[in-house]
N, C-alpha and C positions, 0 to 999 in steps of 0.2 A: 468467491464470486469473481467471474472474469470481468475484464475491463468493459466489454461491450454491454454487459448487463448493468454495470455500475454507471456507465455513461448514459444509458437509456433511462435509468432511474433518476439520475441527477437532472437530466434535461427535462424529463416529463414532470418532475416535481419542482422545477426551478421557478416558473413564473406563475404568480397569481397577481394579476395587474389590479392595482387599486388606484382610484382617483381621489383627489381632494387637495387641500392646501398642505404642503409639506415643505420641510427644509430642502433646498435644492443642492445636489451634489454632482460635481463633474468627475469624481473619482470612479474608476471601474469597480464593479462589484465582483468579488471572487467567492465562489462557493466550492468547498472542498468535500470530498467523500469522507465518511467517518474515519477511514484509515489514512486519509491525507494523500493518497496516491493519485487520485483523479481530481483535477481542478477545472472548473468552468469559469471563465472570465466574461462578464457582460459589461459592455461599455458603449458610449456614444462617441462618434468621431466628430470631426470639425463640421460635418454636414448635418449634425443632430439626428442621425439615424442610428438604430440599434445594431450592434455587432456582437458576436460571441466567438470564443476560441476555447478549445478543450485540449488539456494536456494530461498525459498519464505517465507517471514516474518522470516528470520533467520533460518528456518528449511530446512534441506537438502531434496530436491525433487528428484534430480538425483545425485547419488554419482559420484566421480571422474571416468570418463570413457574416453576411447580412442576416438579420433576424427580424421578422415582421410578418404581418398579415395584410393582404390587399383585399378589400371587400367593397364592392360597388365603387371602384376607382378611388377609394380612400386608403392611403397607406398608413396603417395603424402603427408602423414602426418608425415613423418620421416625426421630426420636431419633438423629440423626447428630451425631457429633463428628469433626472432621477430625484426622488424624494429620499428620505432616510430609510435604508433597507432594514428589515427585521429578519433575524435568523433564529430558527429553532431546530432542535434535534428530535428525530423521530426514532423510537426504538419499540417496536410492537411485534407481536406474534398473533396469528389468527388461524383457525382451523381451515383446512382445505381437503378436498377429496382427491384421491389419486395416489401416486407413489409415496408421497410424504404426508404425514398427518397434520403438519402445521407449516405455515409460511412465516418467514422472518423478514421484517422490513426495518432496516437500519439506514437512515439517510439524514442529510442536512437539508433543510428547506429554507429558502430565502424569498421573502416577499419584497418586491421593489415597487414602491409607489411611483407612478409617472404622471 
């Protein structure tokens, strides 16, 4: 699988935002692809806003960038404190129509409560 597809899968599966009372962590959260070649780092900076960075084979692919959603003038990526992240591995196949008879989904998913 090429890096662009791996990065797209990692980023699209990375965030499931959960609210509630959780232990607070100031440490960055790092999610690695199953083969360890692609790493996504999610962190807050001194301004308490979300940032992410992506590396492939140790080389920066996307530099540290803001991450968030602004809706009705509310910045949902601001004033963030991480809870305890939960990581799980996904390894599934399912049938598809087209050139291939089945699709394979192998990824690591991390839920970060905020």
